[in-house]
LOMIGU-841621 format. One line per 4 residues: number of its first residue (from 1); for each residue x, y, z of N, C-alpha, C. Coordinates in pm, 1 decimal, decimal comma, padded with zeros to 6 digits. Layout:
N
NUM	X/Y/Z/X/Y/Z/X/Y/Z  ...;
***
This chain:
231
1	03437,3/-21369,0/-00936,9/03386,8/-21498,6/-00889,8/03252,0/-21478,3/-00823,0  03153,8/-21560,2/-00857,8/03021,3/-21550,1/-00799,2/03019,6/-21623,0/-00666,7  02972,7/-21558,3/-00560,6/02969,4/-21619,9/-00429,4/02864,1/-21728,8/-00423,1  02897,0/-21837,0/-00347,8/02800,7/-21943,4/-00325,2/02707,9/-21912,1/-00208,8;
5	02736,3/-21805,0/-00136,8/02654,5/-21765,9/-00021,4/02518,1/-21717,3/-00069,8  02408,6/-21784,3/-00027,4/02275,3/-21743,4/-00074,4/02231,2/-21610,3/-00017,0  02294,2/-21567,8/00092,7/02256,3/-21442,0/00155,9/02337,6/-21329,1/00094,5  02296,0/-21287,4/-00019,0/02367,4/-21184,8/-00093,7/02327,4/-21045,5/-00045,5;
9	02394,2/-20947,3/-00102,6/02359,7/-20808,7/-00070,4/02214,7/-20778,5/-00105,9  02163,2/-20847,4/-00207,7/02023,7/-20826,4/-00245,6/01929,0/-20868,5/-00133,6  01963,7/-20975,5/-00061,3/01879,4/-21019,0/00049,7/01884,6/-20920,1/00165,3  02001,1/-20863,5/00187,2/02012,2/-20762,6/00291,3/01924,7/-20642,3/00256,8;
13	01927,3/-20602,3/00129,1/01842,9/-20491,5/00085,1/01695,4/-20526,9/00099,5  01659,5/-20651,3/00067,0/01520,8/-20694,8/00079,6/01476,3/-20693,4/00225,9  01566,6/-20730,0/00315,9/01534,2/-20725,4/00458,4/01503,1/-20582,4/00501,0  01577,3/-20487,5/00446,8/01550,5/-20347,8/00477,1/01413,5/-20304,1/00429,4;
17	01372,9/-20351,8/00312,5/01240,4/-20317,4/00260,1/01129,8/-20379,3/00344,8  01150,9/-20503,8/00387,3/01052,2/-20568,9/00473,7/01037,5/-20493,5/00605,7  01149,1/-20449,3/00659,2/01145,0/-20374,1/00783,8/01065,9/-20245,5/00767,4  01082,8/-20179,6/00653,1/01010,6/-20055,4/00627,1/00859,8/-20077,5/00628,2;
21	00817,1/-20196,9/00586,5/00674,3/-20227,2/00582,5/00621,5/-20277,1/00716,0  00710,0/-20289,7/00814,2/00667,0/-20337,8/00945,1/00674,8/-20488,1/00960,4  00732,4/-20556,5/00862,0/00747,3/-20702,5/00868,7/00884,2/-20735,5/00928,6  00903,7/-20697,2/01054,3/01036,0/-20708,4/01115,7/01079,5/-20853,2/01132,7;
25	00989,5/-20939,1/01174,0/01028,1/-21078,4/01194,8/01067,4/-21145,8/01063,7  00994,1/-21116,4/00956,3/01031,2/-21170,5/00825,4/01167,6/-21117,1/00781,5  01191,2/-20990,4/00807,4/01319,6/-20930,3/00770,9/01434,3/-20998,2/00845,1  01414,5/-21022,6/00975,1/01518,9/-21087,4/01053,6/01540,2/-21231,1/01007,7;
29	01431,8/-21300,0/00972,7/01444,0/-21437,6/00923,9/01523,8/-21442,3/00794,3  01506,6/-21341,7/00712,0/01579,4/-21336,0/00585,1/01729,3/-21321,3/00608,2  01763,7/-21261,4/00721,8/01905,5/-21239,3/00751,8/01967,8/-21354,2/00829,6  01889,1/-21451,7/00873,4/01943,3/-21561,3/00953,3/02059,6/-21628,2/00881,8;
33	02172,2/-21633,2/00949,2/02290,3/-21696,8/00892,0/02365,6/-21612,2/00793,2  02317,9/-21493,5/00767,1/02383,3/-21407,7/00667,8/02500,7/-21334,0/00729,1  02605,0/-21321,5/00652,7/02720,0/-21244,9/00700,6/02789,3/-21169,9/00588,2  02713,0/-21114,0/00492,6/02777,6/-21028,6/00393,1/02800,1/-20889,5/00452,9;
37	02867,0/-20806,0/00377,6/02888,7/-20669,8/00424,4/02755,4/-20603,5/00455,1  02748,1/-20544,2/00571,5/02628,6/-20468,0/00606,2/02523,3/-20545,5/00681,3  02529,6/-20679,1/00684,5/02424,1/-20756,9/00750,2/02411,9/-20727,0/00899,7  02522,4/-20721,7/00975,9/02507,9/-20692,2/01118,8/02443,9/-20556,4/01145,8;
41	02481,7/-20456,3/01064,2/02423,7/-20323,4/01081,7/02273,5/-20323,6/01051,2  02235,4/-20392,6/00943,3/02093,8/-20398,6/00906,5/02014,6/-20473,4/01012,5  02069,5/-20583,2/01064,7/02002,1/-20657,5/01170,6/01979,2/-20567,8/01293,1  02082,4/-20494,8/01331,5/02069,8/-20406,2/01447,3/01966,3/-20297,1/01421,4;
45	01966,7/-20241,3/01300,5/01868,3/-20139,1/01265,3/01726,4/-20193,4/01276,3  01705,3/-20315,4/01227,2/01571,7/-20374,4/01229,7/01525,6/-20397,2/01373,2  01614,1/-20447,1/01456,8/01578,1/-20472,6/01596,4/01549,1/-20342,8/01671,4  01626,7/-20239,6/01644,4/01602,6/-20109,5/01707,5/01469,8/-20051,7/01659,6;
49	01443,0/-20065,9/01529,9/01317,3/-20015,7/01473,6/01198,5/-20089,6/01534,2  01209,0/-20220,7/01544,5/01099,6/-20298,3/01603,8/01077,2/-20260,0/01750,0  01184,6/-20238,1/01821,5/01172,3/-20198,4/01961,3/01101,3/-20064,3/01974,9  01131,0/-19971,4/01883,5/01066,6/-19839,8/01887,4/00915,5/-19850,5/01869,0;
53	00873,5/-19926,1/01769,5/00731,6/-19934,0/01737,9/00654,1/-20026,9/01830,9  00717,2/-20136,0/01870,9/00645,7/-20239,0/01947,7/00675,5/-20234,6/02096,8  00780,4/-20163,1/02136,0/00822,2/-20157,6/02276,1/00837,9/-20298,6/02331,5  00900,5/-20385,8/02252,3/00924,4/-20523,1/02295,6/01047,8/-20527,1/02385,3;
57	01085,4/-20645,1/02429,7/01203,9/-20661,8/02512,0/01324,5/-20607,2/02435,5  01394,1/-20509,1/02490,8/01504,2/-20446,2/02415,5/01633,4/-20525,6/02416,2  01635,3/-20641,7/02482,5/01761,0/-20714,6/02499,8/01826,5/-20749,0/02366,1  01747,2/-20796,9/02270,9/01804,3/-20835,7/02141,6/01861,4/-20715,5/02068,5;
61	01789,6/-20603,7/02072,8/01837,5/-20483,1/02006,5/01965,9/-20432,8/02071,9  01968,7/-20432,6/02205,4/02088,0/-20387,4/02276,1/02208,2/-20475,2/02241,8  02185,5/-20607,3/02239,0/02295,0/-20699,4/02209,2/02346,3/-20678,7/02066,8  02254,5/-20658,2/01973,3/02295,2/-20639,2/01833,9/02374,7/-20510,9/01816,5;
65	02333,9/-20405,5/01885,6/02405,5/-20278,0/01875,7/02543,2/-20289,5/01939,5  02548,5/-20353,1/02056,5/02676,6/-20366,2/02125,8/02774,1/-20456,0/02051,3  02721,4/-20546,0/01966,9/02807,6/-20635,9/01889,6/02870,5/-20567,6/01768,8  02819,2/-20450,6/01731,7/02875,7/-20378,4/01617,7/03014,5/-20325,9/01653,1;
69	03105,3/-20325,6/01557,7/03238,1/-20268,9/01586,9/03228,1/-20119,9/01615,8  03317,2/-20071,4/01698,5/03314,9/-19929,6/01733,4/03332,9/-19840,9/01611,3  03394,3/-19895,4/01507,9/03415,4/-19817,1/01386,4/03289,6/-19805,9/01301,3  03186,6/-19883,8/01332,7/03062,2/-19876,5/01256,2/02992,7/-19743,6/01282,7;
73	02955,2/-19669,3/01178,1/02886,1/-19542,3/01198,3/02748,4/-19561,3/01260,7  02696,3/-19684,4/01257,7/02564,1/-19710,8/01312,6/02566,0/-19736,1/01463,3  02679,1/-19773,1/01518,5/02683,8/-19818,1/01657,4/02632,3/-19711,2/01754,8  02695,6/-19595,3/01754,2/02654,6/-19489,1/01846,8/02516,1/-19436,4/01811,7;
77	02484,0/-19430,6/01682,7/02355,7/-19378,4/01637,6/02240,8/-19466,1/01686,4  02253,0/-19597,4/01668,7/02146,9/-19688,2/01712,6/02139,5/-19693,9/01864,8  02253,6/-19686,2/01929,8/02251,7/-19680,6/02075,8/02179,7/-19557,1/02126,0  02197,4/-19446,7/02055,9/02127,1/-19323,4/02091,8/01977,5/-19338,0/02073,4;
81	01934,7/-19407,1/01967,9/01791,2/-19427,7/01946,0/01729,8/-19511,5/02056,8  01801,2/-19613,6/02102,4/01751,4/-19694,8/02213,3/01741,6/-19611,0/02340,8  01840,8/-19527,2/02364,8/01837,6/-19440,2/02482,4/01719,9/-19343,7/02474,1  01695,4/-19288,5/02355,5/01582,3/-19197,6/02336,8/01449,7/-19269,6/02361,8;
85	01437,0/-19392,5/02314,3/01314,6/-19469,1/02336,7/01290,7/-19488,4/02486,0  01395,3/-19521,0/02560,3/01381,2/-19536,8/02705,6/01338,1/-19406,1/02770,0  01397,9/-19296,1/02725,7/01363,4/-19165,8/02782,2/01218,5/-19127,7/02754,2  01177,2/-19144,0/02629,0/01045,1/-19098,2/02588,2/00934,2/-19176,6/02656,9;
89	00952,2/-19307,4/02666,9/00845,5/-19391,1/02721,0/00867,0/-19429,6/02866,7  00979,9/-19388,3/02923,4/01005,6/-19418,3/03063,2/01018,4/-19566,1/03091,1  01075,4/-19641,2/02997,4/01088,0/-19785,9/03011,4/01232,9/-19823,7/03039,3  01257,2/-19878,5/03157,5/01391,2/-19922,5/03193,8/01494,3/-19812,7/03168,9;
93	01454,8/-19690,5/03203,3/01545,6/-19577,8/03183,0/01675,1/-19598,4/03261,6  01784,5/-19560,2/03201,2/01914,7/-19574,7/03264,0/01974,8/-19437,0/03288,0  02049,7/-19425,6/03395,8/02114,2/-19299,4/03424,4/02205,0/-19258,1/03310,3  02194,0/-19133,9/03269,7/02278,3/-19084,9/03161,9/02222,8/-19108,0/03023,5;
97	02095,9/-19153,9/03013,0/02038,3/-19180,4/02880,8/02034,7/-19055,5/02793,7  02005,7/-18940,6/02854,5/01998,5/-18818,7/02773,7/02135,8/-18783,9/02717,2  02239,2/-18803,6/02797,7/02375,6/-18777,0/02750,6/02416,2/-18876,8/02642,3  02374,2/-19002,3/02658,2/02404,1/-19104,3/02556,7/02337,0/-19069,1/02425,2;
101	02210,3/-19027,7/02433,7/02137,6/-18990,8/02312,2/02200,9/-18869,8/02245,2  02232,1/-18769,7/02323,5/02294,1/-18648,5/02268,7/02426,7/-18681,3/02200,6  02510,3/-18757,9/02267,9/02641,8/-18790,5/02212,3/02629,2/-18876,4/02087,0  02537,0/-18972,7/02089,6/02520,5/-19061,7/01974,8/02467,5/-18990,1/01852,9;
105	02367,7/-18904,9/01872,7/02312,0/-18831,2/01759,0/02412,3/-18729,5/01706,0  02487,8/-18669,9/01796,7/02587,6/-18573,3/01749,5/02699,0/-18642,9/01672,3  02738,8/-18760,7/01719,7/02839,9/-18837,3/01646,4/02787,9/-18875,9/01508,2  02658,1/-18903,1/01500,7/02598,7/-18940,6/01371,8/02608,4/-18827,7/01270,7;
109	02605,8/-18703,1/01317,1/02615,0/-18590,2/01224,4/02752,7/-18579,3/01160,5  02850,3/-18651,2/01215,8/02986,4/-18646,5/01162,2/03010,4/-18753,8/01057,1  02912,3/-18844,4/01038,8/02927,8/-18953,2/00943,0/02838,8/-18928,4/00821,4  02891,6/-18939,4/00701,4/02811,2/-18911,5/00581,4/02682,9/-18992,9/00572,5;
113	02686,3/-19119,5/00615,3/02568,5/-19204,9/00599,9/02458,8/-19176,3/00701,8  02492,2/-19106,3/00808,4/02393,6/-19081,9/00914,6/02376,0/-18934,0/00948,0  02446,7/-18845,1/00878,1/02447,3/-18703,2/00915,4/02308,5/-18640,4/00911,8  02231,3/-18670,3/00807,8/02098,8/-18608,6/00794,7/02007,1/-18651,9/00908,6;
117	02005,5/-18781,6/00934,9/01919,8/-18833,2/01041,8/01969,3/-18789,4/01179,3  02099,5/-18784,4/01196,2/02153,2/-18737,8/01324,1/02110,1/-18595,7/01354,4  02111,8/-18510,2/01253,0/02066,9/-18371,6/01269,2/01919,9/-18367,3/01311,2  01838,3/-18446,4/01243,3/01695,4/-18452,6/01277,9/01675,0/-18497,3/01421,9;
121	01744,3/-18603,3/01463,2/01723,0/-18656,8/01596,8/01771,3/-18561,4/01706,0  01870,4/-18480,2/01677,2/01909,7/-18378,3/01774,9/01794,3/-18281,8/01799,7  01719,4/-18249,4/01693,4/01601,6/-18165,5/01709,9/01493,5/-18234,1/01790,3  01469,9/-18362,0/01762,0/01367,4/-18437,3/01835,4/01402,7/-18444,5/01983,7;
125	01528,3/-18465,3/02013,4/01572,4/-18473,4/02152,7/01541,5/-18344,0/02226,8  01563,1/-18232,1/02160,7/01533,9/-18104,3/02223,1/01383,0/-18079,0/02233,1  01310,7/-18122,0/02132,1/01166,7/-18098,8/02131,3/01094,0/-18185,0/02233,6  01122,0/-18313,2/02234,7/01043,2/-18406,0/02314,3/01099,4/-18437,1/02452,1;
129	01229,8/-18423,5/02469,3/01289,3/-18453,5/02600,0/01319,7/-18324,8/02676,7  01389,1/-18231,3/02611,9/01416,7/-18102,8/02677,5/01295,6/-18010,2/02675,2  01198,5/-18042,0/02587,6/01076,9/-17960,9/02570,7/01111,5/-17815,3/02539,0  01205,3/-17800,1/02446,1/01251,3/-17667,4/02405,0/01227,7/-17654,4/02254,0;
133	01109,4/-17606,5/02217,7/01073,4/-17595,4/02076,2/01166,0/-17500,7/02000,6  01204,9/-17392,4/02064,8/01290,5/-17293,9/01998,4/01426,9/-17353,4/01965,5  01481,4/-17432,2/02057,7/01612,3/-17493,6/02033,4/01604,0/-17603,5/01927,9  01487,3/-17667,4/01916,9/01471,7/-17777,8/01821,5/01461,8/-17728,3/01677,9;
137	01401,3/-17613,2/01656,2/01368,5/-17566,2/01521,9/01488,0/-17560,5/01426,1  01603,2/-17507,2/01465,4/01715,0/-17501,4/01368,4/01758,4/-17638,5/01319,2  01749,4/-17739,0/01403,9/01787,7/-17873,5/01361,7/01688,8/-17927,7/01258,4  01560,7/-17901,4/01279,3/01461,2/-17945,9/01181,9/01478,9/-17873,4/01048,5;
141	01506,1/-17744,1/01055,5/01526,4/-17667,5/00932,6/01647,5/-17720,4/00855,5  01755,7/-17747,4/00927,4/01875,8/-17800,0/00861,8/01850,7/-17939,5/00805,3  01780,3/-18022,1/00880,9/01750,6/-18157,9/00834,1/01664,5/-18154,8/00708,3  01574,0/-18058,0/00700,2/01488,5/-18047,4/00581,2/01571,9/-18014,7/00457,7;
145	01664,2/-17921,3/00471,1/01752,4/-17886,6/00359,1/01835,2/-18008,6/00317,9  01887,8/-18078,0/00416,1/01972,1/-18194,0/00388,6/01895,9/-18305,6/00318,7  01779,0/-18340,6/00372,3/01707,8/-18455,3/00316,2/01656,5/-18426,0/00176,7  01618,9/-18302,0/00149,2/01573,6/-18268,5/00014,4/01690,2/-18268,4/-00082,8;
149	01806,5/-18225,4/-00036,9/01924,6/-18229,0/-00124,1/01964,6/-18372,6/-00156,3  01943,6/-18462,4/-00061,9/01984,0/-18601,8/-00079,2/01870,5/-18690,3/-00130,2  01750,7/-18634,2/-00143,6/01639,1/-18712,7/-00193,3/01589,0/-18818,0/-00096,7  01605,4/-18793,5/00033,2/01560,6/-18888,9/00134,6/01416,2/-18855,8/00172,7;
153	01321,6/-18920,6/00105,5/01180,5/-18888,9/00126,2/01129,5/-18937,5/00261,7  01185,0/-19046,3/00311,8/01140,4/-19093,2/00443,0/01178,0/-18992,1/00550,7  01301,3/-18945,0/00546,1/01341,9/-18844,4/00643,8/01259,5/-18717,7/00627,2  01232,3/-18678,1/00504,1/01149,1/-18559,0/00484,8/01012,0/-18577,3/00549,7;
157	00957,1/-18697,7/00541,7/00825,9/-18721,4/00603,1/00831,2/-18701,1/00753,6  00942,9/-18735,8/00814,9/00959,5/-18713,8/00958,5/00976,9/-18565,2/00989,0  01060,3/-18500,7/00910,0/01092,3/-18360,0/00937,8/00968,5/-18271,3/00923,6  00893,9/-18288,3/00813,8/00777,9/-18200,9/00794,1/00669,7/-18228,4/00898,2;
161	00662,7/-18352,6/00945,5/00568,0/-18380,8/01053,3/00602,1/-18298,2/01178,1  00731,3/-18289,0/01211,3/00771,2/-18211,5/01328,7/00763,0/-18061,5/01302,1  00790,2/-18020,2/01180,1/00778,2/-17877,6/01147,2/00633,4/-17831,0/01144,3  00539,8/-17923,2/01128,0/00398,3/-17884,8/01122,4/00353,5/-17813,9/01249,3;
165	00416,8/-17847,2/01359,6/00379,2/-17786,1/01486,0/00414,3/-17639,4/01496,4  00497,4/-17591,9/01405,4/00535,1/-17450,9/01406,2/00445,2/-17366,8/01315,0  00355,7/-17433,8/01243,8/00271,3/-17364,9/01147,1/00133,5/-17332,7/01205,9  00073,9/-17217,7/01166,2/-00063,1/-17186,9/01211,7/-00162,2/-17295,9/01170,9;
169	-00143,9/-17349,4/01051,5/-00226,0/-17460,2/01004,0/-00133,0/-17578,6/00978,0  -00131,8/-17679,1/01064,6/-00038,9/-17790,8/01048,2/-00080,4/-17890,9/00940,7  -00204,7/-17882,7/00892,8/-00257,8/-17988,0/00806,7/-00180,0/-18008,1/00676,0  -00140,3/-17902,6/00604,3/-00066,6/-17927,4/00478,6/00060,6/-18010,0/00498,3;
173	00137,8/-17978,7/00600,4/00260,2/-18054,8/00623,3/00230,3/-18194,8/00675,0  00126,0/-18210,1/00754,8/00088,4/-18343,0/00801,9/00041,1/-18430,9/00686,1  -00029,9/-18370,7/00592,9/-00073,2/-18447,3/00475,9/00047,4/-18485,6/00389,8  00141,1/-18393,9/00374,9/00261,2/-18426,2/00296,6/00336,4/-18542,2/00361,5;
177	00347,1/-18538,6/00491,9/00413,9/-18647,3/00562,5/00345,2/-18780,6/00534,9  00213,5/-18781,8/00543,8/00137,5/-18904,5/00517,7/00157,8/-18952,2/00374,0  00149,7/-18861,9/00277,6/00162,8/-18900,6/00137,2/00301,9/-18956,3/00107,3  00404,9/-18895,5/00163,1/00541,3/-18944,1/00141,8/00557,5/-19085,1/00196,9;
181	00505,2/-19107,1/00314,8/00518,6/-19238,8/00377,5/00441,1/-19345,2/00300,8  00322,6/-19306,8/00254,2/00242,5/-19401,0/00176,5/00313,1/-19438,2/00046,7  00374,5/-19340,0/-00018,5/00444,6/-19365,8/-00144,4/00562,3/-19460,3/-00125,0  00620,8/-19459,2/-00005,3/00736,6/-19543,8/00023,5/00697,3/-19681,2/00078,1;
185	00569,6/-19700,3/00106,2/00525,5/-19826,6/00163,7/00569,1/-19846,0/00307,3  00586,8/-19734,2/00379,3/00631,8/-19739,1/00518,5/00509,3/-19749,3/00609,9  00461,3/-19870,5/00632,6/00331,4/-19889,3/00696,6/00325,2/-19839,5/00841,7  00422,9/-19867,2/00927,1/00414,0/-19812,5/01063,1/00411,3/-19659,8/01062,8;
189	00494,9/-19601,1/00977,9/00500,6/-19455,3/00970,2/00370,9/-19397,9/00913,7  00309,4/-19467,7/00818,2/00180,3/-19424,5/00765,7/00077,3/-19422,3/00877,4  00073,6/-19527,9/00956,8/-00022,9/-19534,1/01067,0/-00000,4/-19419,6/01166,0  00125,8/-19388,9/01194,1/00154,8/-19278,2/01285,7/00109,2/-19145,7/01226,3;
193	00127,8/-19128,4/01095,1/00083,1/-19005,5/01029,2/-00068,4/-18995,6/01030,9  -00136,3/-19107,4/01012,3/-00282,6/-19107,5/01019,1/-00330,3/-19071,9/01159,4  -00261,8/-19122,9/01259,2/-00299,1/-19091,8/01396,7/-00281,4/-18942,8/01426,1  -00172,1/-18886,1/01376,3/-00148,0/-18743,5/01398,5/-00253,0/-18658,9/01327,5;
197	-00287,7/-18696,4/01204,8/-00393,1/-18625,6/01131,8/-00526,8/-18636,0/01205,4  -00556,0/-18752,8/01255,3/-00680,0/-18773,9/01332,4/-00691,0/-18672,9/01446,4  -00579,8/-18644,5/01511,8/-00580,4/-18549,7/01622,8/-00609,1/-18407,4/01578,0  -00571,7/-18374,9/01454,6/-00580,5/-18236,6/01408,5/-00704,7/-18206,3/01325,2;
201	-00766,0/-18308,5/01267,6/-00880,7/-18287,2/01179,3/-01007,4/-18253,9/01258,0  -01096,7/-18176,3/01197,8/-01226,1/-18151,8/01262,0/-01312,6/-18278,2/01258,2  -01414,6/-18281,2/01341,2/-01506,3/-18394,8/01342,9/-01563,1/-18418,3/01203,3  -01571,0/-18545,9/01164,7/-01627,0/-18577,5/01033,7/-01574,8/-18709,6/00982,3;
205	-01619,0/-18748,7/00861,8/-01582,1/-18879,3/00805,9/-01431,7/-18899,0/00789,1  -01360,0/-18793,0/00745,6/-01216,5/-18810,9/00724,2/-01145,5/-18836,9/00856,5  -01186,2/-18765,9/00958,2/-01124,7/-18786,5/01090,0/-01149,4/-18929,5/01139,0  -01270,3/-18977,0/01122,0/-01302,5/-19113,8/01162,9/-01219,4/-19215,0/01084,5;
209	-01202,0/-19188,7/00954,9/-01125,3/-19279,5/00869,9/-00980,1/-19286,0/00913,8  -00923,1/-19171,9/00949,8/-00783,8/-19169,4/00992,6/-00763,6/-19256,5/01115,5  -00852,9/-19245,6/01211,3/-00838,5/-19326,7/01333,0/-00856,6/-19474,2/01302,4  -00958,2/-19507,0/01221,9/-00983,7/-19647,4/01189,6/-00865,5/-19709,6/01116,7;
213	-00809,9/-19635,5/01021,6/-00697,1/-19688,3/00944,6/-00573,6/-19705,3/01032,8  -00545,6/-19605,3/01116,8/-00430,2/-19614,0/01206,1/-00445,6/-19729,2/01304,1  -00565,1/-19745,2/01357,8/-00589,3/-19851,9/01455,1/-00575,6/-19989,1/01390,6  -00625,7/-20003,2/01267,9/-00616,8/-20131,0/01198,6/-00471,6/-20173,4/01178,8;
217	-00387,8/-20081,5/01132,6/-00246,9/-20113,6/01111,6/-00175,6/-20139,0/01243,3  -00207,9/-20058,8/01344,5/-00144,7/-20075,8/01475,3/-00177,1/-20212,6/01534,5  -00299,1/-20257,5/01515,7/-00337,4/-20389,9/01565,3/-00266,4/-20500,7/01488,3  -00259,9/-20485,3/01356,6/-00197,0/-20587,9/01273,6/-00048,0/-20601,3/01302,6;
221	00019,4/-20488,4/01317,6/00164,9/-20490,1/01334,2/00209,6/-20489,6/01479,9  00115,6/-20471,9/01572,3/00151,5/-20469,2/01713,5/00227,0/-20344,8/01754,5  00178,4/-20230,4/01708,6/00244,7/-20102,6/01738,6/00199,5/-20055,9/01877,1  00273,4/-20097,1/01977,6/00228,6/-20089,8/02116,2/00188,5/-19949,9/02161,4;
225	00275,7/-19852,7/02142,1/00245,1/-19720,7/02196,4/00130,4/-19654,8/02120,0  00116,8/-19686,9/01993,1/00002,9/-19633,5/01918,2/-00128,0/-19695,5/01964,3  -00127,7/-19824,6/01993,3/-00247,7/-19890,9/02042,5/-00294,2/-19829,5/02173,7  -00199,1/-19801,0/02261,5/-00234,9/-19738,7/02389,1/-00297,5/-19602,9/02367,7;
229	-00243,8/-19528,8/02273,8/-00295,1/-19394,1/02248,0/-00431,2/-19399,4/02181,0  -00446,8/-19485,7/02082,1/-00571,4/-19492,1/02006,0/-00685,6/-19552,6/02086,3  -00651,1/-19641,4/02178,1/-00755,4/-19703,2/02260,0/-00799,6/-19612,4/02374,2;
***
């Protein structure tokens, strides 16, 4: 039987694609009134993603995550991402955020749909919060093997960006990260990769182009923390 509900699984998938391009509000509008399988999880993912890039009021993201059933593999994972965002930027930090992030990312490694990303985020937590590069490296190495086995190019773009810091010359991996993100149409991530390249490139036209391109996208999409850094 064909459902009369206009908000089909295809619309949920389209919302995910819009979110990848940084069109979070359009993605959320597409989900308005939708209640097919997966819609609440996708809505929560979009709100968490928007909060990360824009550092907007986290109330909507928190409410969406808390509304997910405890059995949802996304619940603890997205809650951990919100805790990590608070820790990294020092915004409305809550006691126990590091423990929440650790527990959520570790729980994610036990779920097939989130295991690869959970492994990666455990490395990020050690690298950026604990400031322990040596402890972070095995998680990045494992995440790289996992994402390549599963064909997850977006995750690979994140992993190689973090692994670049362990290389004498970070540029090849930073360029790979940028190219992967561009191929996927992941505009916020592309801008972040351009910003990172800008920091590493020698003075010259390419370096100037990286900053200009990153700044243009950051202004258009309202990427708050990038704007602060680039300005």
